[in-house]
mmCIF file of the N, C-alpha and C atoms, coordinates in Angstrom:
data_MODEL
# 
_entry.id   MODEL 
# 
loop_
_atom_site.group_PDB 
_atom_site.id 
_atom_site.type_symbol 
_atom_site.label_atom_id 
_atom_site.label_alt_id 
_atom_site.label_comp_id 
_atom_site.label_asym_id 
_atom_site.label_entity_id 
_atom_site.label_seq_id 
_atom_site.pdbx_PDB_ins_code 
_atom_site.Cartn_x 
_atom_site.Cartn_y 
_atom_site.Cartn_z 
_atom_site.occupancy 
_atom_site.B_iso_or_equiv 
_atom_site.pdbx_formal_charge 
_atom_site.auth_seq_id 
_atom_site.auth_comp_id 
_atom_site.auth_asym_id 
_atom_site.auth_atom_id 
_atom_site.pdbx_PDB_model_num 
ATOM 1   N N  . MET A 1 1  ? 4.638  0.747  6.451  1.00 0.00 ? 1  MET A N  1 
ATOM 2   C CA . MET A 1 1  ? 5.925  0.113  6.065  1.00 0.00 ? 1  MET A CA 1 
ATOM 3   C C  . MET A 1 1  ? 7.003  0.560  6.934  1.00 0.00 ? 1  MET A C  1 
ATOM 4   N N  . GLN A 1 2  ? 7.244  -0.256 7.866  1.00 0.00 ? 2  GLN A N  1 
ATOM 5   C CA . GLN A 1 2  ? 8.123  0.080  8.922  1.00 0.00 ? 2  GLN A CA 1 
ATOM 6   C C  . GLN A 1 2  ? 9.157  -1.059 8.954  1.00 0.00 ? 2  GLN A C  1 
ATOM 7   N N  . GLY A 1 3  ? 10.234 -0.888 9.703  1.00 0.00 ? 3  GLY A N  1 
ATOM 8   C CA . GLY A 1 3  ? 11.186 -1.839 9.841  1.00 0.00 ? 3  GLY A CA 1 
ATOM 9   C C  . GLY A 1 3  ? 12.524 -1.432 9.094  1.00 0.00 ? 3  GLY A C  1 
ATOM 10  N N  . TYR A 1 4  ? 13.209 -2.389 8.707  1.00 0.00 ? 4  TYR A N  1 
ATOM 11  C CA . TYR A 1 4  ? 14.490 -2.059 7.979  1.00 0.00 ? 4  TYR A CA 1 
ATOM 12  C C  . TYR A 1 4  ? 14.464 -1.391 6.565  1.00 0.00 ? 4  TYR A C  1 
ATOM 13  N N  . GLY A 1 5  ? 14.790 0.034  6.740  1.00 0.00 ? 5  GLY A N  1 
ATOM 14  C CA . GLY A 1 5  ? 14.672 0.954  5.611  1.00 0.00 ? 5  GLY A CA 1 
ATOM 15  C C  . GLY A 1 5  ? 13.237 1.160  5.029  1.00 0.00 ? 5  GLY A C  1 
ATOM 16  N N  . GLY A 1 6  ? 12.274 1.221  5.899  1.00 0.00 ? 6  GLY A N  1 
ATOM 17  C CA . GLY A 1 6  ? 10.927 1.195  5.436  1.00 0.00 ? 6  GLY A CA 1 
ATOM 18  C C  . GLY A 1 6  ? 10.700 2.592  4.714  1.00 0.00 ? 6  GLY A C  1 
ATOM 19  N N  . GLN A 1 7  ? 10.868 3.680  5.359  1.00 0.00 ? 7  GLN A N  1 
ATOM 20  C CA . GLN A 1 7  ? 10.606 5.082  4.708  1.00 0.00 ? 7  GLN A CA 1 
ATOM 21  C C  . GLN A 1 7  ? 11.522 5.322  3.524  1.00 0.00 ? 7  GLN A C  1 
ATOM 22  N N  . LEU A 1 8  ? 12.851 4.977  3.573  1.00 0.00 ? 8  LEU A N  1 
ATOM 23  C CA . LEU A 1 8  ? 13.868 4.900  2.509  1.00 0.00 ? 8  LEU A CA 1 
ATOM 24  C C  . LEU A 1 8  ? 13.449 4.302  1.310  1.00 0.00 ? 8  LEU A C  1 
ATOM 25  N N  . LEU A 1 9  ? 13.112 2.873  1.691  1.00 0.00 ? 9  LEU A N  1 
ATOM 26  C CA . LEU A 1 9  ? 12.544 1.989  0.542  1.00 0.00 ? 9  LEU A CA 1 
ATOM 27  C C  . LEU A 1 9  ? 11.330 2.394  -0.245 1.00 0.00 ? 9  LEU A C  1 
ATOM 28  N N  . ALA A 1 10 ? 10.200 3.044  0.634  1.00 0.00 ? 10 ALA A N  1 
ATOM 29  C CA . ALA A 1 10 ? 9.142  3.311  -0.016 1.00 0.00 ? 10 ALA A CA 1 
ATOM 30  C C  . ALA A 1 10 ? 9.577  4.604  -0.868 1.00 0.00 ? 10 ALA A C  1 
ATOM 31  N N  . GLN A 1 11 ? 10.363 5.527  -0.325 1.00 0.00 ? 11 GLN A N  1 
ATOM 32  C CA . GLN A 1 11 ? 10.675 6.587  -1.313 1.00 0.00 ? 11 GLN A CA 1 
ATOM 33  C C  . GLN A 1 11 ? 11.298 6.282  -2.524 1.00 0.00 ? 11 GLN A C  1 
ATOM 34  N N  . LYS A 1 12 ? 12.119 5.261  -2.572 1.00 0.00 ? 12 LYS A N  1 
ATOM 35  C CA . LYS A 1 12 ? 12.877 4.786  -3.708 1.00 0.00 ? 12 LYS A CA 1 
ATOM 36  C C  . LYS A 1 12 ? 11.988 4.062  -4.595 1.00 0.00 ? 12 LYS A C  1 
ATOM 37  N N  . GLU A 1 13 ? 11.157 3.100  -4.151 1.00 0.00 ? 13 GLU A N  1 
ATOM 38  C CA . GLU A 1 13 ? 10.335 2.273  -4.933 1.00 0.00 ? 13 GLU A CA 1 
ATOM 39  C C  . GLU A 1 13 ? 8.960  2.970  -5.491 1.00 0.00 ? 13 GLU A C  1 
ATOM 40  N N  . LEU A 1 14 ? 8.532  3.640  -4.508 1.00 0.00 ? 14 LEU A N  1 
ATOM 41  C CA . LEU A 1 14 ? 7.152  4.344  -4.838 1.00 0.00 ? 14 LEU A CA 1 
ATOM 42  C C  . LEU A 1 14 ? 7.101  5.850  -5.269 1.00 0.00 ? 14 LEU A C  1 
ATOM 43  N N  . GLY A 1 15 ? 8.335  6.519  -5.132 1.00 0.00 ? 15 GLY A N  1 
ATOM 44  C CA . GLY A 1 15 ? 8.509  7.874  -5.324 1.00 0.00 ? 15 GLY A CA 1 
ATOM 45  C C  . GLY A 1 15 ? 7.770  8.686  -4.531 1.00 0.00 ? 15 GLY A C  1 
ATOM 46  N N  . TRP A 1 16 ? 7.444  8.459  -3.062 1.00 0.00 ? 16 TRP A N  1 
ATOM 47  C CA . TRP A 1 16 ? 6.895  9.145  -2.097 1.00 0.00 ? 16 TRP A CA 1 
ATOM 48  C C  . TRP A 1 16 ? 7.870  10.079 -1.527 1.00 0.00 ? 16 TRP A C  1 
ATOM 49  N N  . ASP A 1 17 ? 7.454  11.252 -1.052 1.00 0.00 ? 17 ASP A N  1 
ATOM 50  C CA . ASP A 1 17 ? 8.213  11.981 -0.141 1.00 0.00 ? 17 ASP A CA 1 
ATOM 51  C C  . ASP A 1 17 ? 8.264  11.604 1.156  1.00 0.00 ? 17 ASP A C  1 
ATOM 52  N N  . ARG A 1 18 ? 9.658  11.506 1.880  1.00 0.00 ? 18 ARG A N  1 
ATOM 53  C CA . ARG A 1 18 ? 9.741  11.004 3.183  1.00 0.00 ? 18 ARG A CA 1 
ATOM 54  C C  . ARG A 1 18 ? 8.877  11.706 4.105  1.00 0.00 ? 18 ARG A C  1 
ATOM 55  N N  . ASN A 1 19 ? 8.854  13.119 3.877  1.00 0.00 ? 19 ASN A N  1 
ATOM 56  C CA . ASN A 1 19 ? 8.076  13.932 4.952  1.00 0.00 ? 19 ASN A CA 1 
ATOM 57  C C  . ASN A 1 19 ? 6.667  13.412 4.863  1.00 0.00 ? 19 ASN A C  1 
ATOM 58  N N  . THR A 1 20 ? 5.982  12.975 3.835  1.00 0.00 ? 20 THR A N  1 
ATOM 59  C CA . THR A 1 20 ? 4.680  12.565 3.650  1.00 0.00 ? 20 THR A CA 1 
ATOM 60  C C  . THR A 1 20 ? 4.575  11.326 4.453  1.00 0.00 ? 20 THR A C  1 
ATOM 61  N N  . ILE A 1 21 ? 5.583  10.492 4.212  1.00 0.00 ? 21 ILE A N  1 
ATOM 62  C CA . ILE A 1 21 ? 5.410  9.116  4.804  1.00 0.00 ? 21 ILE A CA 1 
ATOM 63  C C  . ILE A 1 21 ? 5.293  9.321  6.337  1.00 0.00 ? 21 ILE A C  1 
ATOM 64  N N  . ARG A 1 22 ? 6.228  10.181 6.829  1.00 0.00 ? 22 ARG A N  1 
ATOM 65  C CA . ARG A 1 22 ? 6.310  10.445 8.326  1.00 0.00 ? 22 ARG A CA 1 
ATOM 66  C C  . ARG A 1 22 ? 5.119  10.934 8.711  1.00 0.00 ? 22 ARG A C  1 
ATOM 67  N N  . LYS A 1 23 ? 4.438  11.826 8.032  1.00 0.00 ? 23 LYS A N  1 
ATOM 68  C CA . LYS A 1 23 ? 3.022  12.437 8.488  1.00 0.00 ? 23 LYS A CA 1 
ATOM 69  C C  . LYS A 1 23 ? 2.004  11.389 8.483  1.00 0.00 ? 23 LYS A C  1 
ATOM 70  N N  . GLY A 1 24 ? 1.868  10.607 7.540  1.00 0.00 ? 24 GLY A N  1 
ATOM 71  C CA . GLY A 1 24 ? 1.047  9.559  7.421  1.00 0.00 ? 24 GLY A CA 1 
ATOM 72  C C  . GLY A 1 24 ? 1.085  8.510  8.529  1.00 0.00 ? 24 GLY A C  1 
ATOM 73  N N  . LEU A 1 25 ? 2.212  8.116  8.892  1.00 0.00 ? 25 LEU A N  1 
ATOM 74  C CA . LEU A 1 25 ? 2.593  7.210  9.991  1.00 0.00 ? 25 LEU A CA 1 
ATOM 75  C C  . LEU A 1 25 ? 2.194  7.965  11.385 1.00 0.00 ? 25 LEU A C  1 
ATOM 76  N N  . LYS A 1 26 ? 2.396  9.225  11.469 1.00 0.00 ? 26 LYS A N  1 
ATOM 77  C CA . LYS A 1 26 ? 2.021  9.773  12.611 1.00 0.00 ? 26 LYS A CA 1 
ATOM 78  C C  . LYS A 1 26 ? 0.472  9.919  12.887 1.00 0.00 ? 26 LYS A C  1 
ATOM 79  N N  . GLU A 1 27 ? -0.179 10.185 11.571 1.00 0.00 ? 27 GLU A N  1 
ATOM 80  C CA . GLU A 1 27 ? -1.520 10.039 11.663 1.00 0.00 ? 27 GLU A CA 1 
ATOM 81  C C  . GLU A 1 27 ? -2.194 8.705  12.077 1.00 0.00 ? 27 GLU A C  1 
ATOM 82  N N  . LEU A 1 28 ? -1.362 7.585  11.632 1.00 0.00 ? 28 LEU A N  1 
ATOM 83  C CA . LEU A 1 28 ? -2.041 6.260  11.846 1.00 0.00 ? 28 LEU A CA 1 
ATOM 84  C C  . LEU A 1 28 ? -1.835 6.098  13.419 1.00 0.00 ? 28 LEU A C  1 
ATOM 85  N N  . THR A 1 29 ? -0.809 6.314  13.927 1.00 0.00 ? 29 THR A N  1 
ATOM 86  C CA . THR A 1 29 ? -0.239 5.919  15.275 1.00 0.00 ? 29 THR A CA 1 
ATOM 87  C C  . THR A 1 29 ? -1.080 6.888  16.122 1.00 0.00 ? 29 THR A C  1 
ATOM 88  N N  . SER A 1 30 ? -1.412 7.986  15.900 1.00 0.00 ? 30 SER A N  1 
ATOM 89  C CA . SER A 1 30 ? -2.201 8.945  16.882 1.00 0.00 ? 30 SER A CA 1 
ATOM 90  C C  . SER A 1 30 ? -3.644 8.835  16.546 1.00 0.00 ? 30 SER A C  1 
ATOM 91  N N  . GLY A 1 31 ? -4.142 8.506  15.375 1.00 0.00 ? 31 GLY A N  1 
ATOM 92  C CA . GLY A 1 31 ? -5.573 8.483  15.198 1.00 0.00 ? 31 GLY A CA 1 
ATOM 93  C C  . GLY A 1 31 ? -6.099 9.890  14.787 1.00 0.00 ? 31 GLY A C  1 
ATOM 94  N N  . ILE A 1 32 ? -5.185 10.992 14.738 1.00 0.00 ? 32 ILE A N  1 
ATOM 95  C CA . ILE A 1 32 ? -5.590 12.249 14.625 1.00 0.00 ? 32 ILE A CA 1 
ATOM 96  C C  . ILE A 1 32 ? -5.107 12.597 13.110 1.00 0.00 ? 32 ILE A C  1 
ATOM 97  N N  . ASN A 1 33 ? -6.056 13.156 12.354 1.00 0.00 ? 33 ASN A N  1 
ATOM 98  C CA . ASN A 1 33 ? -5.680 13.749 10.850 1.00 0.00 ? 33 ASN A CA 1 
ATOM 99  C C  . ASN A 1 33 ? -5.134 15.126 10.944 1.00 0.00 ? 33 ASN A C  1 
ATOM 100 N N  . CYS A 1 34 ? -3.731 15.140 10.410 1.00 0.00 ? 34 CYS A N  1 
ATOM 101 C CA . CYS A 1 34 ? -3.131 16.492 10.199 1.00 0.00 ? 34 CYS A CA 1 
ATOM 102 C C  . CYS A 1 34 ? -3.579 17.364 9.206  1.00 0.00 ? 34 CYS A C  1 
ATOM 103 N N  . VAL A 1 35 ? -4.096 18.490 9.460  1.00 0.00 ? 35 VAL A N  1 
ATOM 104 C CA . VAL A 1 35 ? -4.645 19.306 8.352  1.00 0.00 ? 35 VAL A CA 1 
ATOM 105 C C  . VAL A 1 35 ? -3.447 20.351 8.179  1.00 0.00 ? 35 VAL A C  1 
ATOM 106 N N  . ASP A 1 36 ? -3.227 20.640 6.928  1.00 0.00 ? 36 ASP A N  1 
ATOM 107 C CA . ASP A 1 36 ? -2.047 21.515 6.611  1.00 0.00 ? 36 ASP A CA 1 
ATOM 108 C C  . ASP A 1 36 ? -2.501 22.729 5.702  1.00 0.00 ? 36 ASP A C  1 
ATOM 109 N N  . ASN A 1 37 ? -3.943 22.931 5.735  1.00 0.00 ? 37 ASN A N  1 
ATOM 110 C CA . ASN A 1 37 ? -4.447 24.184 5.103  1.00 0.00 ? 37 ASN A CA 1 
ATOM 111 C C  . ASN A 1 37 ? -3.807 24.524 3.670  1.00 0.00 ? 37 ASN A C  1 
ATOM 112 N N  . TYR A 1 38 ? -3.587 23.480 2.865  1.00 0.00 ? 38 TYR A N  1 
ATOM 113 C CA . TYR A 1 38 ? -3.026 23.609 1.684  1.00 0.00 ? 38 TYR A CA 1 
ATOM 114 C C  . TYR A 1 38 ? -3.657 24.554 0.623  1.00 0.00 ? 38 TYR A C  1 
ATOM 115 N N  . SER A 1 39 ? -4.983 24.612 0.827  1.00 0.00 ? 39 SER A N  1 
ATOM 116 C CA . SER A 1 39 ? -5.736 25.515 -0.106 1.00 0.00 ? 39 SER A CA 1 
ATOM 117 C C  . SER A 1 39 ? -5.689 26.902 0.330  1.00 0.00 ? 39 SER A C  1 
ATOM 118 N N  . GLY A 1 40 ? -5.169 27.170 1.503  1.00 0.00 ? 40 GLY A N  1 
ATOM 119 C CA . GLY A 1 40 ? -4.920 28.536 1.808  1.00 0.00 ? 40 GLY A CA 1 
ATOM 120 C C  . GLY A 1 40 ? -3.460 29.152 1.573  1.00 0.00 ? 40 GLY A C  1 
ATOM 121 N N  . ARG A 1 41 ? -2.711 28.311 0.841  1.00 0.00 ? 41 ARG A N  1 
ATOM 122 C CA . ARG A 1 41 ? -1.456 29.013 0.360  1.00 0.00 ? 41 ARG A CA 1 
ATOM 123 C C  . ARG A 1 41 ? -1.686 29.855 -0.829 1.00 0.00 ? 41 ARG A C  1 
ATOM 124 N N  . GLY A 1 42 ? -0.647 30.291 -1.303 1.00 0.00 ? 42 GLY A N  1 
ATOM 125 C CA . GLY A 1 42 ? -0.605 31.048 -2.494 1.00 0.00 ? 42 GLY A CA 1 
ATOM 126 C C  . GLY A 1 42 ? -0.773 32.533 -2.439 1.00 0.00 ? 42 GLY A C  1 
ATOM 127 N N  . ARG A 1 43 ? -1.031 33.191 -3.544 1.00 0.00 ? 43 ARG A N  1 
ATOM 128 C CA . ARG A 1 43 ? -0.990 34.454 -3.654 1.00 0.00 ? 43 ARG A CA 1 
ATOM 129 C C  . ARG A 1 43 ? -2.526 35.099 -3.470 1.00 0.00 ? 43 ARG A C  1 
ATOM 130 N N  . SER A 1 44 ? -2.596 36.129 -2.391 1.00 0.00 ? 44 SER A N  1 
ATOM 131 C CA . SER A 1 44 ? -3.901 36.520 -2.092 1.00 0.00 ? 44 SER A CA 1 
ATOM 132 C C  . SER A 1 44 ? -4.505 37.472 -3.112 1.00 0.00 ? 44 SER A C  1 
ATOM 133 N N  . LYS A 1 45 ? -5.625 37.589 -3.579 1.00 0.00 ? 45 LYS A N  1 
ATOM 134 C CA . LYS A 1 45 ? -6.223 38.522 -4.363 1.00 0.00 ? 45 LYS A CA 1 
ATOM 135 C C  . LYS A 1 45 ? -5.814 39.951 -4.212 1.00 0.00 ? 45 LYS A C  1 
ATOM 136 N N  . ALA A 1 46 ? -5.821 40.750 -5.157 1.00 0.00 ? 46 ALA A N  1 
ATOM 137 C CA . ALA A 1 46 ? -5.494 42.009 -4.985 1.00 0.00 ? 46 ALA A CA 1 
ATOM 138 C C  . ALA A 1 46 ? -6.647 42.866 -4.318 1.00 0.00 ? 46 ALA A C  1 
ATOM 139 N N  . GLU A 1 47 ? -7.974 42.437 -4.332 1.00 0.00 ? 47 GLU A N  1 
ATOM 140 C CA . GLU A 1 47 ? -9.080 43.096 -3.726 1.00 0.00 ? 47 GLU A CA 1 
ATOM 141 C C  . GLU A 1 47 ? -8.932 42.823 -2.430 1.00 0.00 ? 47 GLU A C  1 
ATOM 142 N N  . GLU A 1 48 ? -8.419 41.854 -1.891 1.00 0.00 ? 48 GLU A N  1 
ATOM 143 C CA . GLU A 1 48 ? -8.153 41.425 -0.468 1.00 0.00 ? 48 GLU A CA 1 
ATOM 144 C C  . GLU A 1 48 ? -7.312 42.403 0.306  1.00 0.00 ? 48 GLU A C  1 
ATOM 145 N N  . LYS A 1 49 ? -6.418 43.042 -0.411 1.00 0.00 ? 49 LYS A N  1 
ATOM 146 C CA . LYS A 1 49 ? -5.151 44.002 -0.008 1.00 0.00 ? 49 LYS A CA 1 
ATOM 147 C C  . LYS A 1 49 ? -5.911 45.255 0.168  1.00 0.00 ? 49 LYS A C  1 
# 
């Protein structure tokens, strides 16, 4: 969804985050999937410390 108000319009109408939209557009144009290691976030186990 590019063009006049594309990202802002998608944010308002669909409730998407603009950063997610930008990331998706970059993936589409470059052909490379951005990996953010979401599962690696959070508190580490006490045994690991």
